[in-house]
Legacy VTK file of the C-alpha trace (Angstrom):
# vtk DataFile Version 3.0
C-alpha trace
ASCII
DATASET POLYDATA
POINTS 96 float
26.372 -74.668 -46.471
22.821 -73.781 -47.045
21.039 -74.863 -50.186
19.621 -71.178 -50.595
21.140 -67.934 -50.967
19.653 -64.408 -50.655
19.510 -62.193 -53.501
18.653 -58.549 -54.167
16.998 -56.679 -57.145
17.965 -53.292 -58.103
14.543 -52.414 -59.076
13.097 -53.197 -55.472
15.633 -51.753 -53.002
15.596 -53.435 -49.442
13.851 -56.507 -50.810
15.634 -59.900 -50.618
14.427 -63.304 -52.172
15.881 -66.669 -51.258
16.928 -68.561 -54.276
18.786 -72.018 -55.255
22.297 -71.479 -54.210
23.886 -74.198 -56.888
22.088 -72.259 -59.726
22.753 -68.827 -58.647
26.555 -69.727 -57.981
26.694 -71.543 -61.567
24.912 -68.541 -63.331
26.982 -66.118 -61.836
30.189 -67.915 -62.448
29.271 -68.364 -66.406
28.106 -64.694 -66.448
31.403 -63.553 -64.999
33.226 -65.586 -67.845
31.510 -64.315 -70.635
30.391 -60.686 -69.814
32.281 -57.736 -71.266
34.376 -55.639 -68.545
33.841 -52.444 -70.353
30.885 -50.355 -71.485
28.450 -50.408 -73.407
28.471 -54.283 -72.712
26.303 -57.237 -73.600
22.670 -57.411 -74.308
20.760 -59.673 -71.891
19.932 -61.934 -74.699
23.873 -62.091 -75.776
24.650 -63.113 -72.064
21.975 -65.593 -71.906
23.409 -67.364 -74.915
26.967 -67.071 -74.079
26.296 -68.546 -70.658
24.677 -71.881 -71.772
28.076 -73.700 -72.585
29.238 -72.767 -69.235
26.412 -74.198 -67.320
26.401 -77.635 -65.705
23.890 -79.919 -67.644
22.593 -81.077 -64.304
21.417 -78.026 -63.189
20.438 -76.487 -66.514
19.338 -79.395 -68.773
19.588 -78.127 -72.212
19.721 -74.614 -70.955
16.352 -74.787 -69.262
15.628 -71.901 -67.093
18.812 -70.136 -67.907
17.066 -67.090 -69.036
15.117 -66.489 -65.715
18.356 -67.428 -63.871
20.307 -64.846 -66.029
18.215 -62.153 -65.373
17.885 -62.927 -61.355
21.595 -63.026 -60.954
22.072 -59.826 -63.352
19.430 -57.859 -61.210
21.429 -59.106 -57.783
24.811 -58.193 -59.145
23.643 -54.807 -60.265
22.090 -54.111 -56.772
25.671 -55.237 -55.310
27.387 -52.669 -57.971
29.322 -55.645 -59.682
27.214 -55.245 -62.741
26.609 -51.842 -64.538
23.969 -50.984 -66.921
24.274 -48.856 -70.174
21.324 -46.501 -70.900
21.065 -48.115 -74.360
18.099 -49.673 -76.268
18.411 -52.642 -76.025
19.867 -52.245 -72.454
23.379 -53.453 -72.244
25.315 -54.869 -69.193
29.019 -55.261 -68.165
31.061 -56.142 -65.191
32.392 -52.839 -63.623
LINES 1 97
96 0 1 2 3 4 5 6 7 8 9 10 11 12 13 14 15 16 17 18 19 20 21 22 23 24 25 26 27 28 29 30 31 32 33 34 35 36 37 38 39 40 41 42 43 44 45 46 47 48 49 50 51 52 53 54 55 56 57 58 59 60 61 62 63 64 65 66 67 68 69 70 71 72 73 74 75 76 77 78 79 80 81 82 83 84 85 86 87 88 89 90 91 92 93 94 95
């Protein structure tokens, strides 16, 4: 199994980036556990805070870099159609 995974970004269609697979999968799993499944959803800040207790301390010591990973996974899952974005301010996201 590769230690890298390709991710997409809804804001730059067709471009992929390779990132740490263990961190990506840990954040994706945490996000799927905590995110709302209906609109309007949760803010990015709410998602970031809610995921922290579900992240392995070995990968995210004291929640380090969790904000960056939450955004990376959110953009990738949006590009794949797993996560939807509400047109609210602040933006809200849900699993749809």
